[in-house]
C-alpha positions in Angstrom: 5.1 14.5 -22.3 7.8 15.3 -24.8 8.0 16.6 -28.3 9.2 14.5 -31.2 12.5 16.4 -30.8 12.9 14.8 -27.4 12.4 18.0 -25.4 10.1 17.8 -22.4 6.8 19.7 -22.7 5.0 18.6 -19.6 6.3 17.3 -16.3 3.8 16.1 -13.6 4.0 16.3 -9.9 4.4 12.5 -9.8 7.5 12.9 -12.1 8.9 15.5 -9.7 8.6 13.1 -6.7 9.9 10.2 -8.7 13.0 11.8 -10.3 13.7 14.9 -8.1 13.5 17.5 -10.9 11.0 20.3 -10.7 8.7 21.1 -13.6 10.5 24.4 -14.1 13.9 22.6 -14.3 12.6 19.8 -16.6 10.4 21.5 -19.2 12.4 22.4 -22.3 15.3 20.0 -21.6 16.0 16.9 -23.6 14.8 13.8 -21.9 18.0 11.7 -22.5 20.0 14.6 -21.0 17.8 15.0 -17.9 17.3 11.3 -17.2 20.1 8.9 -18.3 18.3 5.8 -19.3 19.1 2.1 -19.5 16.9 -0.4 -21.4 17.1 -4.1 -22.1 15.7 -3.2 -25.6 17.5 -0.7 -27.8 15.8 2.7 -27.5 15.8 2.9 -31.3 13.7 -0.3 -31.4 11.3 1.1 -28.9 10.9 4.3 -30.9 10.3 2.3 -34.1 7.6 0.3 -32.4 6.1 3.5 -31.0 5.8 5.0 -34.5 4.5 1.7 -36.1 2.0 0.7 -33.4 1.2 4.0 -31.6 2.4 2.8 -28.2 5.3 0.9 -26.4 5.5 -0.9 -23.1 8.8 -1.8 -21.5 11.1 -1.6 -18.5 13.6 1.2 -18.0 16.3 2.1 -15.5 16.8 5.8 -15.0 19.0 8.0 -12.9 17.2 10.4 -10.7 18.5 13.9 -9.9 20.4 12.6 -6.8 22.1 9.8 -8.8 20.0 6.9 -7.5 18.7 4.4 -10.0 14.9 4.3 -10.4 13.4 1.1 -12.0 10.2 1.8 -13.9 7.7 0.2 -16.2 7.1 2.7 -18.9 4.1 3.2 -21.2 4.7 5.4 -24.2 1.7 6.7 -26.2 2.1 8.5 -29.5 -0.1 11.6 -29.5 -1.4 12.8 -32.9 -2.8 16.1 -34.1 -6.3 16.2 -35.6 -4.6 15.9 -39.0 -3.2 12.6 -37.9 0.4 13.8 -37.8 2.4 12.7 -34.8 2.8 15.6 -32.4 4.2 14.4 -29.0 4.9 11.3 -26.9 3.0 10.9 -23.6 4.8 8.7 -21.1 3.5 7.1 -17.9 6.2 5.7 -15.6 5.4 3.4 -12.7 8.0 2.9 -10.0 8.9 -0.8 -9.6 12.2 -0.3 -7.8 11.0 -2.1 -4.7 10.0 -5.2 -6.6 13.3 -5.1 -8.6 15.3 -4.9 -5.4 13.4 -7.8 -4.0 14.1 -9.9 -7.1 17.8 -8.9 -7.0 17.9 -9.8 -3.3 16.5 -13.2 -4.1 18.9 -13.7 -6.9 21.8 -12.6 -4.7 20.7 -14.9 -1.9 20.5 -17.9 -4.3 24.0 -17.1 -5.6 25.4 -17.0 -2.1 23.6 -20.2 -1.3 25.1 -22.1 -4.3 28.6 -20.8 -3.4 28.2 -21.9 0.2 27.1 -25.4 -0.7 29.9 -25.7 -3.2 32.4 -24.8 -0.4 30.9 -26.3 2.7 27.6 -26.3 4.6 26.9 -25.0 8.1 26.9 -28.6 9.4 28.6 -31.6 7.9 28.0 -34.9 9.6 28.5 -38.7 9.2 26.5 -41.6 10.5 26.6 -45.3 10.6 25.2 -47.5 7.8 22.0 -48.3 9.7 21.6 -44.6 10.6 21.4 -45.2 14.4 24.8 -44.1 15.4 26.5 -40.7 14.7 30.2 -40.8 13.8 31.1 -37.2 13.5 28.8 -34.5 15.0 31.4 -31.8 15.9 29.9 -29.2 13.7 26.4 -30.1 14.9 27.5 -29.3 18.5 29.1 -25.9 17.3 25.9 -24.9 15.6 23.1 -26.2 17.9 24.9 -26.2 21.3 23.7 -29.8 21.8 26.4 -32.2 23.0 27.6 -34.3 20.1 27.4 -37.5 22.2 23.7 -36.8 23.0 22.9 -36.1 19.3 24.7 -39.3 18.3 22.5 -41.4 20.6 19.4 -40.5 18.7 18.5 -37.3 20.6 19.3 -35.1 17.5 15.5 -34.6 17.1 15.5 -32.6 20.3 17.1 -29.7 18.3 14.5 -29.9 15.6 11.4 -27.7 15.8 8.6 -29.6 17.6 6.3 -29.1 14.6 8.9 -30.6 12.2 10.1 -33.6 14.2 7.7 -36.2 12.9 8.4 -35.4 9.3 12.1 -35.2 9.9 12.2 -38.6 11.6 10.1 -40.2 8.8 12.2 -38.8 6.0 15.4 -40.1 7.6 14.0 -43.5 8.3 12.8 -43.9 4.7 16.1 -42.8 3.3 18.1 -45.3 5.4 15.6 -48.2 4.7 15.5 -47.6 0.9 19.2 -46.5 0.7 18.3 -43.4 -1.3 19.5 -39.8 -1.1 17.8 -37.7 1.6 16.6 -34.2 0.5 14.3 -32.4 3.0 13.9 -29.2 5.0 13.1 -28.5 8.6 13.7 -25.9 11.3 16.7 -26.4 13.6 17.4 -24.6 16.9 20.6 -22.6 16.8 22.8 -22.2 19.9 21.2 -18.8 20.6 17.7 -20.4 20.7 16.6 -19.1 17.3 15.1 -21.6 14.9 16.7 -21.5 11.4 15.2 -23.1 8.3 17.7 -25.7 7.1 18.0 -27.7 3.9 19.1 -31.2 4.7 20.9 -33.5 2.2 22.5 -36.8 2.9 23.8 -39.6 0.7 24.8 -43.2 1.4 28.5 -44.0 0.8 28.8 -47.5 -0.7 31.6 -50.0 -0.5 32.9 -52.2 -3.4 30.1 -54.6 -2.9 27.4 -52.0 -3.2 26.6 -52.0 0.5 26.1 -48.9 2.6 29.3 -48.2 4.5 28.2 -44.9 6.1 26.1 -41.8 5.5 27.4 -38.3 4.8 25.1 -35.4 5.3 25.0 -31.6 5.3 22.8 -28.9 6.8 22.6 -25.6 4.9 20.9 -22.5 6.4 18.3 -21.3 3.8 16.4 -18.9 6.2 17.4 -15.8 4.2 16.5 -17.4 0.9 13.1 -18.6 2.1 12.4 -15.1 3.6 13.4 -13.4 0.4 11.1 -15.7 -1.6 8.2 -15.1 0.8 8.7 -11.3 0.7 9.0 -11.2 -3.1 5.9 -13.4 -3.5 4.0 -11.3 -1.0 5.1 -8.0 -2.7 3.8 -9.4 -6.1 0.6 -10.7 -4.6 -0.2 -7.4 -2.7 0.6 -5.4 -5.8 -1.8 -7.4 -7.9 -4.5 -7.4 -5.2 -4.0 -3.7 -4.7 -4.6 -2.9 -8.3 -7.7 -5.0 -8.4 -9.0 -3.6 -5.1 -8.6 0.0 -6.3 -10.5 -0.7 -9.5 -13.3 -2.5 -7.6 -13.6 0.2 -5.0 -13.9 2.9 -7.7 -16.7 1.2 -9.4 -18.4 0.3 -6.1 -18.2 4.0 -5.0 -20.1 5.1 -8.0 -22.9 2.6 -7.4 -23.0 3.2 -3.7 -23.4 6.9 -4.3 -26.6 6.3 -6.1 -27.9 3.8 -3.4 -27.1 6.2 -0.6 -28.3 9.4 -2.3 -31.6 8.0 -3.6 -32.1 6.1 -0.3 -32.0 9.5 1.5 -34.5 10.9 -1.0 -36.9 8.0 -0.5 -36.5 8.2 3.3 -37.3 12.0 3.3 -40.3 11.4 1.0 -41.7 8.6 3.2 -41.3 10.4 6.5 -40.3 8.8 9.8 -43.8 7.3 10.5 -44.1 5.4 7.2 -44.0 1.6 7.8 -41.3 1.1 5.1 -39.0 3.8 6.6 -37.1 1.3 8.8 -36.5 -0.9 5.7 -34.9 2.1 3.9 -32.8 3.0 7.0 -31.4 -0.6 7.1 -30.6 -0.3 3.3 -28.8 3.0 3.9 -26.8 1.6 6.9 -25.7 -1.4 4.9 -24.7 0.8 2.0 -22.7 3.0 4.3 -20.8 0.0 5.7 -20.1 -1.1 2.2 -18.8 2.4 1.4 -16.5 2.2 4.4 -15.1 -1.1 3.1 -14.5 0.6 -0.3 -12.6 3.4 1.4 -10.4 0.8 3.2 -9.7 -0.9 -0.2 -8.7 2.5 -1.6 -6.3 3.0 1.3 -4.8 -0.4 0.8 -4.3 0.3 -2.9 -2.8 3.7 -2.1 -5.5 5.6 -3.9 -6.9 7.5 -0.9 -6.4 11.2 -0.4 -4.3 12.2 2.6 -3.7 15.5 4.2 -0.4 15.5 6.0 1.2 17.7 8.7 4.1 17.4 11.1 3.1 15.0 13.8 4.5 13.8 17.2 3.7 10.1 17.1 4.1 9.7 20.9 1.7 12.6 21.5 -0.8 11.1 19.0 -0.8 7.8 21.0 -1.3 9.7 24.3 -4.2 11.7 22.9 -5.8 8.5 21.6 -5.1 6.5 24.8 -8.7 6.7 26.2 -10.0 5.4 22.9 -7.5 2.6 22.8 -8.3 1.6 26.4 -12.0 1.3 25.5 -11.1 -0.8 22.5 -9.0 -3.2 24.6 -11.6 -3.5 27.4 -11.3 -3.4 31.2 -9.6 -6.8 31.4 -6.6 -5.8 29.3 -3.8 -3.3 30.0 -2.6 -0.6 27.7 1.1 0.4 28.3 2.6 3.5 26.6 6.3 3.6 27.2 8.1 6.9 27.5 9.1 8.5 24.2 12.6 7.8 23.0 12.3 9.8 19.8 12.8 13.5 19.4 11.8 13.5 15.7 8.4 13.9 14.2 6.8 12.4 11.1 5.0 14.0 8.2 1.6 12.2 8.3 -2.1 12.4 8.0 -3.4 12.4 11.7 -6.7 10.8 10.8 -4.9 7.9 9.1 -2.4 7.5 11.9 -5.3 7.3 14.3 -6.7 4.6 12.1 -3.4 2.7 12.2 -3.3 2.8 16.0 -6.9 1.8 16.4 -6.6 -1.1 14.0 -3.4 -2.4 15.7 -5.1 -2.2 19.1 -8.2 -4.0 17.9 -6.1 -6.7 16.3 -4.1 -7.2 19.5 -7.3 -7.3 21.6 -8.7 -10.1 19.4 -5.5 -12.1 19.8 -5.8 -12.2 23.6 -8.4 -14.0 25.6 -9.1 -12.8 29.1 -6.4 -10.4 30.4 -3.3 -9.5 28.5 -1.1 -6.4 27.8 -0.6 -4.3 24.7 2.5 -2.1 24.7 3.1 1.0 22.4 6.6 2.3 22.1 8.1 5.1 19.9 11.8 5.2 19.2 14.2 6.6 16.6 16.2 4.4 14.2 18.6 5.0 11.3 17.9 3.2 8.1 21.2 2.5 6.5 22.1 0.3 3.5 22.8 -2.8 5.4 19.5 -2.7 7.4 17.6 -1.9 4.2 19.1 -4.9 2.4 18.5 -7.2 5.3 14.8 -6.2 5.4 14.2 -6.0 1.7 13.4 -2.2 1.7 16.3 -1.0 -0.4 13.9 1.1 -2.4 13.2 3.4 0.5 15.1 6.6 1.3 17.9 6.1 3.7 18.1 8.2 6.9 16.4 8.7 10.2 13.0 7.0 10.8 10.6 7.0 13.7 9.8 3.4 14.8 6.4 2.5 16.3 6.4 -0.9 18.0 3.1 -2.5 19.1 3.4 -5.8 21.0 0.8 -8.0 22.6 0.8 -11.0 24.9 -1.7 -12.9 22.8 -1.8 -16.3 21.1 0.7 -15.5 18.4 0.7 -16.9 14.8 2.4 -19.6 12.9 4.5 -18.9 9.8 1.7 -19.7 7.3 -0.7 -17.2 9.0 2.0 -14.5 9.4 2.7 -14.6 5.6 -1.0 -13.6 4.8 -1.9 -11.1 7.5 -1.6 -8.0 5.2 -3.7 -9.5 2.4 -7.2 -8.0 2.1 -10.1 -10.1 3.5 -7.7 -12.5 5.2 -8.9 -13.2 8.7 -8.6 -15.9 11.3 -11.8 -14.7 13.0 -15.2 -16.5 12.7 -17.5 -15.6 9.9 -19.1 -12.2 10.5 -16.6 -11.3 13.2 -14.4 -9.2 11.0 -13.8 -8.0 7.4 -10.2 -9.0 7.1 -9.3 -5.4 6.2 -7.7 -4.1 9.4 -4.1 -5.0 8.8 -4.3 -4.5 5.1 -5.5 -1.0 5.7 -2.6 -0.4 8.1 -0.2 -1.8 5.4 -1.7 0.6 2.8 -1.5 3.7 5.0 2.2 2.9 6.0 3.2 2.5 2.3 1.3 5.7 1.5 3.5 7.5 4.0 6.7 6.1 2.4 7.3 3.8 5.3 7.3 0.0 5.9 5.9 -2.5 8.3 7.2 -5.8 9.7 5.6 -8.4 11.9 7.1 -11.1 14.2 5.1 -13.7 15.9 5.5 -17.2 17.4 2.6 -19.4 18.5 1.9 -18.8 22.2 4.4 -15.9 22.5 2.4 -13.0 21.2 2.9 -10.7 18.2 5.1 -7.6 17.6 4.3 -5.1 14.8 6.9 -2.6 13.9 6.1 0.5 11.7 8.8 2.7 10.3 8.0 6.2 9.1 10.4 8.8 7.6 11.4 11.3 10.3 11.0 15.1 9.8 12.8 17.6 12.0 10.6 18.8 15.0 9.1 22.2 14.7 7.7 24.2 17.6 4.0 24.3 17.5 3.8 22.0 14.5 1.5 19.7 16.2 -1.1 22.3 16.9 -4.0 22.8 14.5 -5.2 26.3 13.7 -9.0 26.2 14.2 -11.1 28.4 11.8 -12.9 31.3 13.3 -16.6 31.2 14.2 -17.9 34.0 12.1 -21.6 34.4 12.4 -22.3 35.8 9.0 -25.5 34.7 7.3 -25.3 31.7 5.0 -25.5 32.9 1.4 -28.6 31.8 -0.6 -28.1 29.5 -3.5 -31.4 30.4 -5.3 -31.2 30.5 -9.1 -27.4 30.0 -9.2 -26.6 27.9 -12.3 -24.3 24.9 -11.9 -23.1 22.7 -14.8 -22.8 19.0 -13.8 -20.6 16.9 -16.1 -20.8 13.2 -15.4 -20.9 10.1 -17.7 -22.7 7.8 -15.2 -26.4 8.6 -15.6 -27.4 7.5 -12.1 -24.7 9.6 -10.4 -25.6 12.6 -12.7 -29.3 12.3 -11.8 -28.5 12.1 -8.0 -26.2 15.1 -8.1 -28.8 17.1 -10.1 -31.5 16.3 -7.6 -29.3 17.1 -4.6 -28.4 20.5 -6.0 -31.9 21.4 -7.1 -33.2 20.6 -3.6 -30.9 23.4 -2.4 -32.4 25.9 -4.9 -29.7 25.7 -7.6 -30.4 25.5 -11.3 -28.7 22.5 -12.8 -27.7 21.9 -16.4 -26.2 18.6 -17.4 -23.6 17.2 -19.7 -22.4 13.7 -20.3 -18.8 14.6 -21.0 -16.3 17.5 -21.3 -16.9 18.2 -25.0 -20.7 18.4 -24.5 -20.0 20.8 -21.5 -18.0 23.2 -23.7 -20.7 23.2 -26.3 -23.3 24.0 -23.6 -21.2 26.9 -22.4 -21.0 28.3 -25.9 -24.7 28.0 -26.5 -26.1 29.6 -23.3 -26.8 33.2 -22.8 -26.7 32.9 -19.0 -23.4 31.1 -18.2 -23.1 28.6 -15.2 -21.3 30.1 -12.2 -19.7 26.7 -11.2 -18.8 23.5 -12.9 -19.0 20.1 -11.1 -17.2 17.5 -13.1 -16.1 13.9 -12.9 -12.4 13.3 -13.4 -12.3 10.4 -15.8 -14.7 10.6 -18.8 -14.8 9.8 -22.5 -14.4 12.5 -25.2 -12.8 15.1 -22.8 -11.7 14.4 -19.3 -12.2 16.7 -16.2 -8.7 18.3 -16.4 -8.9 19.0 -20.1 -12.3 20.6 -19.5 -11.1 22.8 -16.7 -8.1 23.9 -18.8 -10.4 24.8 -21.7 -12.7 26.7 -19.4 -9.7 28.6 -17.9 -9.1 30.1 -21.3 -12.7 30.7 -22.5 -14.5 31.3 -19.1 -11.8 32.5 -16.7 -13.0 32.8 -13.1 -15.5 30.0 -13.2 -14.6 27.6 -10.3 -14.4 23.8 -11.1 -15.1 21.2 -8.4 -13.8 17.7 -9.3 -15.4 14.4 -8.2 -14.3 10.8 -8.6 -14.3 7.3 -7.1 -10.5 7.3 -7.8 -8.1 9.5 -6.0 -4.4 9.7 -5.4 -1.7 7.8 -7.3 -3.6 6.7 -10.4 -5.3 10.0 -11.2 -2.2 12.1 -10.4 0.2 9.7 -12.3 -1.8 10.4 -15.5 -2.0 14.1 -14.6 -5.8 14.1 -14.7 -6.1 16.3 -11.6 -4.2 19.4 -10.6 -2.7 18.9 -7.1 -4.4 22.0 -5.7 -7.8 21.4 -7.3 -11.0 21.3 -5.2 -12.0 17.7 -4.9 -14.9 15.7 -3.4 -14.6 11.9 -2.9 -17.4 9.6 -4.1 -19.6 8.6 -2.5 -20.7 11.8 -0.8 -23.9 12.9 1.0 -26.1 15.5 -0.7 -25.5 18.0 2.2 -21.7 17.5 1.9 -21.9 18.3 -1.8 -24.1 21.4 -1.3 -21.7 22.6 1.4 -18.7 22.3 -0.9 -20.6 24.1 -3.7 -21.6 26.9 -1.4 -18.0 27.3 -0.2 -16.7 27.5 -3.7 -19.3 30.0 -4.8 -19.1 32.3 -1.7 -16.3 31.3 0.6 -13.2 31.3 -1.7 -11.0 28.4 -2.9 -8.5 28.6 0.0 -11.0 27.6 2.7 -12.5 24.7 0.8 -9.8 22.7 -1.0 -6.6 21.7 0.7 -3.9 20.5 -1.7 -4.3 17.0 -2.9 -1.6 14.5 -1.9 -1.3 11.0 -3.2 
């Protein structure tokens, strides 16, 4: 947020991560001085539209503290005082550097391709008028390794990928018969055995009578261009799906919280012997499974809370090996190669376990009876050339820890490989999987500022490679400090007043009943403004506030800031179906705030409330990380 004079008034944690300047360094400085900005639209025009319409959307290029260029989509909102006078500009920037780099890589690839064709192709060849006899295949032999004489006798199809041979032969035959230009694509085996995607063009050379004298053709390698197009398309698709998935998961979480909570109430009221009790249990189990799917969608869309610490990836695999072996089954072999990495990663151990389990389960399903799954951890250095080649130029350069998981399964074709990270995509039979395993892995890896790649060929198995930024090893960093086992009596909650602020009536009702069942006195408010009025009008003040994050009138953060001034010392516990990037990007949740993720069980809520009231903030609320 900045004043009308351009000086920064508020600088979020997300801005610190994106641009490298701390809040203390940024606040008070002029924005144009701190962040040199480039825009396709004149900034004067943008400001004029902001004043006229109250907001502006556009794309900006900004220089971060370390000099790197950060591409963002920027949304400016003109904030007005109660009198209607403009007071400040609120700005929300979304990092699109990765997408821009992919677009630039594609544009660069196309430019190189045009220049290459203008000069010469990888293979230029000539053939007889009837297309049955090659005249010059010298470049063909250099590229493919196939003897020119063999290729000239009609065996050129041997170098074409088996899946493409029928279409390649048909296209050539039709072009010769109809004497029309040939324009097609197929995969061609290079001398080293790798198949490259080639664009094939050929034209008939006519004599003075209009008869075909010979054919001249050229092969151009378009593998890099095709890969860049696929990566860009996948990046855009996954970005759109991730945004949709996160929104759906948030709404589903709110509704599932009511289903699970009230289901527990009904089950307790019926008792275990009631004939309808099993029906309610089935309902609760189904809702719980739906809740787990929602959590996976949040992970995919990078809206899940994670709690990171320094982690030895090889040790994590070793600790989880018994679980991975059970997942694979007795007929399959788990191989964990010796560690070749001395660096650790900063990661959430629970989410890393989920990655390992999902990859093992995916490998198991790709193998029939028998087979082998191999885990390997190595170090690698991400430099500019590697980043460009793999379309990850937006990531920080430097040392990474590489996790490779390979199997001896059935493998995948190119069409399947292009979709494996999409939510709900699965090759399994109906009911055999949710299609969220690899999309969850994709989301977790991105959330840890890493990247993932997959390679597969039908019948040759699949190899997944995950790259996570390395952090220097620290002695004892992999050990967790376990809390003590004090045997103090659990404090009673009788007659403690709690204010619940929630705009969703079903969720508010459930939270009230859960807290009242524990002996608490609950007062309710539909939004932050109503909550402040309730505080002002009560003789006996609430001792804790439980508030939703996103609400009309006054959101959760604004409410907590108002209470910090008028009611200092009253703890605030935030709850939401959203977490992570979206909430933090809009500065709606302090990073160190106590937080509980919807949907939650009544006993979990009561435990958090009890800890905040009697156990102190430090033991109950780890810092929130996007």
